[in-house]
C-alpha positions in Angstrom: -22.1 -10.9 1.9 -23.4 -8.2 4.3 -26.9 -8.9 5.3 -29.4 -6.7 7.2 -28.9 -3.1 8.0 -27.3 -3.3 11.5 -23.6 -2.9 11.8 -21.8 -4.1 14.9 -18.5 -5.6 16.0 -19.7 -9.2 15.6 -20.7 -8.6 12.0 -17.4 -6.9 11.2 -15.4 -9.7 12.9 -17.2 -12.3 10.7 -16.2 -10.4 7.5 -12.7 -9.1 8.2 -10.1 -11.0 6.2 -7.4 -12.7 8.3 -4.1 -14.0 6.8 -3.5 -17.7 6.8 -0.1 -19.4 7.5 0.4 -20.2 3.8 -0.4 -16.6 2.6 2.2 -14.3 1.1 2.1 -10.6 0.2 0.4 -11.4 -3.1 -2.3 -13.7 -1.8 -3.1 -11.1 0.9 -4.0 -8.6 -1.7 -2.1 -6.2 -4.0 -3.7 -2.7 -4.1 -3.0 -0.1 -6.8 -3.3 3.5 -5.6 -3.7 6.6 -7.9 -3.9 9.5 -5.4 -2.2 12.7 -4.5 -0.8 15.4 -6.8 1.8 18.1 -6.7 -0.8 20.3 -5.0 -1.9 17.6 -2.5 0.9 15.0 -2.1 -0.1 14.1 1.4 -3.2 12.4 0.2 -1.1 9.8 -1.4 0.8 9.1 1.8 -2.5 8.9 3.8 -4.2 6.6 1.3 -1.3 4.2 1.1 -0.8 4.3 4.9 -4.5 3.5 5.4 -4.2 0.5 3.1 -1.2 -0.9 4.8 -2.5 -0.4 8.3 -5.7 -2.2 7.2 -3.7 -5.3 6.1 -2.8 -4.8 2.4 -0.1 -7.3 1.4 1.4 -4.9 -1.1 0.7 -1.4 -2.4 1.6 -0.1 -5.8 1.5 3.7 -6.0 1.1 5.7 -9.2 1.5 9.4 -9.2 3.9 12.4 -9.6 7.5 12.3 -8.4 7.0 14.6 -5.4 4.2 12.3 -4.1 6.3 9.2 -4.9 9.1 10.6 -2.8 6.8 11.3 0.2 5.2 7.9 -0.1 8.6 6.2 -0.1 9.8 8.3 2.9 6.7 7.3 4.9 6.2 3.8 3.6 9.4 2.4 2.0 7.7 -1.0 1.3 5.6 0.6 -1.4 6.4 0.0 -5.1 6.0 3.3 -7.1 5.3 3.8 -10.7 5.4 6.8 -13.0 2.1 7.8 -14.7 3.5 7.3 -18.2 4.6 3.7 -17.5 1.3 2.8 -15.8 -0.8 4.1 -18.7 1.1 2.0 -21.2 0.7 -1.1 -18.9 -1.3 -1.1 -15.7 0.6 -2.6 -12.8 -0.7 -6.0 -11.7 -3.1 -5.5 -8.8 -6.2 -7.1 -7.3 -8.0 -3.8 -6.8 -7.5 0.0 -7.1 -8.1 3.2 -5.2 -8.3 6.3 -7.4 -9.0 9.9 -6.9 -8.0 10.9 -3.4 -6.2 14.3 -3.6 -5.8 14.2 -7.4 -5.9 17.4 -9.4 -5.7 18.2 -13.1 -3.0 15.9 -14.3 -3.5 14.3 -17.7 -1.1 11.4 -16.9 -2.9 10.5 -13.7 -6.3 11.0 -15.3 -5.4 8.4 -18.0 -4.4 5.9 -15.4 -7.6 6.5 -13.4 -9.7 5.9 -16.5 -7.7 2.7 -17.3 -8.1 1.5 -13.7 -11.9 1.7 -13.5 -12.2 0.4 -17.1 -10.0 -2.7 -16.2 -12.9 -4.5 -14.6 -11.0 -4.9 -11.3 -12.6 -3.9 -8.0 -12.2 -0.2 -7.5 -12.7 2.5 -4.8 -13.4 5.9 -6.5 -12.9 8.9 -4.3 -12.8 12.7 -4.5 -11.3 14.0 -7.7 -12.3 10.9 -9.7 -16.0 10.8 -8.7 -17.6 13.0 -11.4 -15.8 11.5 -14.4 -16.5 8.0 -13.1 -20.2 8.9 -12.5 -20.5 10.2 -16.1 -18.8 7.1 -17.5 -21.0 4.6 -15.7 -24.1 6.6 -16.3 -23.4 6.5 -20.0 -23.0 2.7 -19.9 -19.2 2.2 -19.4 -19.5 -0.4 -16.7 -16.6 -2.9 -17.0 -16.6 -3.2 -13.2 -19.9 -4.7 -11.8 -21.8 -2.8 -9.2 -20.7 -5.2 -6.4 -17.1 -4.4 -7.1 -17.0 -0.6 -7.4 -17.3 1.7 -4.4 -17.9 5.4 -4.8 -17.0 7.3 -1.6 -18.3 10.9 -1.7 -19.0 13.3 1.1 -22.1 15.4 0.8 -20.6 18.1 -1.4 -19.0 15.5 -3.7 -22.4 13.7 -3.9 -24.0 17.0 -5.1 -21.3 17.4 -7.7 -21.4 13.8 -8.9 -25.2 14.0 -9.3 -24.9 17.3 -11.2 -22.4 15.6 -13.5 -25.2 13.2 -14.5 -27.9 15.9 -14.7 -29.5 15.5 -11.4 -29.4 19.0 -9.9 -29.7 18.9 -6.1 -28.4 21.1 -3.3 -26.5 20.3 -0.2 -29.7 21.0 1.8 -31.6 18.5 -0.3 -29.0 15.9 0.5 -29.0 16.7 4.2 -32.8 16.3 4.3 -32.6 12.8 2.9 -29.1 11.4 2.7 -30.2 7.9 2.0 -32.5 8.8 -0.9 -29.7 10.8 -2.7 -27.0 8.2 -2.0 -29.4 5.6 -3.6 -30.0 7.9 -6.6 -26.3 7.9 -7.3 -26.0 4.2 -6.7 -28.9 3.4 -9.1 -28.0 5.8 -11.9 -24.4 4.7 -12.0 -24.9 1.1 -11.0 -22.3 1.4 -8.2 -22.1 0.9 -4.5 -22.0 4.2 -2.7 -20.5 5.1 0.6 -21.8 8.5 1.7 -19.4 9.9 4.3 -20.5 11.8 7.3 -21.0 11.6 11.1 -23.3 8.7 10.3 -21.9 7.0 7.2 -24.3 5.2 4.8 -23.4 2.4 2.4 -26.0 1.8 -0.4 -25.9 -0.9 -3.0 -28.0 -0.5 -6.2 -31.2 -2.5 -6.1 -30.2 -3.7 -2.6 -29.9 -2.7 1.0 -28.8 0.4 2.9 -26.4 0.1 5.9 -26.2 2.9 8.4 -23.1 3.0 10.5 -23.1 4.1 14.1 -22.4 7.8 14.8 -18.7 8.5 14.6 -16.6 10.9 16.7 -16.8 14.5 15.4 -13.0 14.6 15.7 -12.8 12.6 12.5 -13.8 15.7 10.6 -10.2 16.5 9.8 -8.1 17.0 6.7 -7.1 13.7 5.1 -9.5 11.5 7.1 -11.3 10.4 3.9 -8.0 9.5 2.2 -7.3 7.1 5.0 -10.8 5.6 4.7 -10.3 5.1 0.9 -7.1 3.2 1.6 -8.8 1.0 4.2 -11.6 0.2 1.8 -9.2 -0.5 -1.0 -7.2 -3.0 1.1 -10.4 -4.9 1.8 -11.5 -5.0 -1.8 -8.0 -6.3 -2.7 -8.5 -9.0 -0.1 -11.6 -10.2 -1.8 -14.5 -8.5 -0.1 -17.3 -7.1 -2.3 -18.0 -3.3 -2.4 -20.7 -3.3 0.3 -18.7 -5.5 2.6 -15.6 -3.4 2.1 -17.5 -0.1 2.6 -19.2 -1.2 5.8 -16.1 -2.7 7.3 -13.9 0.2 6.3 -16.3 2.8 7.6 -16.7 0.9 10.9 -12.9 0.4 11.4 -12.2 4.1 10.5 -14.8 5.3 13.0 -13.4 3.1 15.7 -9.9 4.1 15.0 -10.9 7.8 15.2 -12.5 7.2 18.6 -9.5 5.3 19.8 -7.0 7.9 18.6 -9.1 10.8 20.1 -10.0 9.1 23.4 -13.7 9.5 22.5 -16.0 7.1 24.4 -18.7 6.8 21.7 -21.1 5.3 24.2 -20.9 8.1 26.7 -22.8 11.3 26.1 -20.1 13.3 27.8 -17.1 11.5 26.2 -15.9 13.6 23.3 -12.1 13.0 23.3 -9.7 15.4 21.8 -8.2 16.4 18.4 -6.7 13.9 16.0 -5.0 14.0 12.7 -5.6 11.7 9.8 -2.2 10.1 10.5 -3.3 9.4 14.0 -6.4 7.6 12.7 -4.4 5.5 10.3 -2.0 4.4 13.0 -4.9 3.4 15.3 -6.4 1.0 12.7 -4.3 -2.1 13.6 -5.3 -2.0 17.2 -9.0 -1.8 16.1 -8.5 -4.8 13.8 -6.7 -6.8 16.5 -9.5 -6.2 19.0 -12.3 -7.1 16.6 -10.7 -10.2 15.3 -9.4 -11.5 18.6 
C-alpha cells in the first residue's frame, strides 16, 4: 500500500509490478477497456496502447466497429468484442477501464454499467464519471473504495460533483483542488485522481498524494486516455486504486517529460510539443529505468 504523501522514483520502483519467469499473459493481468466511440475512436486506441505499454498481459476492447478496426490496426494483439455480446456476458478480465472518449451509445453505456457493478477493479474516466458518481452516491457500491479509481480533470470534477448535488465552479476547484477531490472521494466512496499539472490522488477517509509538477506539454488531446490505460493495467496487475493512481500519474508525467525532452528539474528546460501517442510510446523506457 502507498504510505505517506511523498511520491518519488524509489517509491514507484517498490510498487511497480514485474513479471516473473512463470507468468503468462493471464497472470500478468487481463484488462477490459470500454472507450472510444464513433465520434472519438482514437480514444480507444490511446487507452489500449497506454495499457499495453504499461505492461498489461492482455487487453479486451469493447466498443463500436470503427473503433474496433482502429484498435486492431494499431494493436493487433487486442481481443475485440461487440457491445451486444459483452452486455449479455462480460468478457473475463481482472479489471476495467471505462469512459474514455465514449459518447451517447446505449450499448456501450450498458457495458460500462455492468463493468462497475461487477465488483472488479475499475478506472472510471471522462464520459462515465457522472453516471458512476450518481450510482455510488446512491449506494450502488459493488466495487470497494480501494478498487475503484475516478480520474477527472477539473471540469469533469465540477460536473461529477454537480451530478450528486454539490454545485461548485471551476474557480472553486482551483482555489482548493485537494478539498474538492476529497469531497468527490468521500461522497462516492471512491479513490479520486484529479488530473492537472500537479496531479492529486485522494482516497476516502485516507491520505492525499501530490505528484511532482508535470511538463506542460502533457496538456494535449488524448493524454488522459493514455493515463487511464496505464492505471488500468496496474489495477489488473493487482495494485489497489491509490497505488495504481500514484504509479500511473508518475509514469505518465515521466513519459511526457521524456517524449518532450523536458528536464523537469531545470527551470529553463521546457522541451517541445508531444502527442499522446508519443507519451504512450515513452512509457516502457520510463518503467525500465525505474525498475532497473
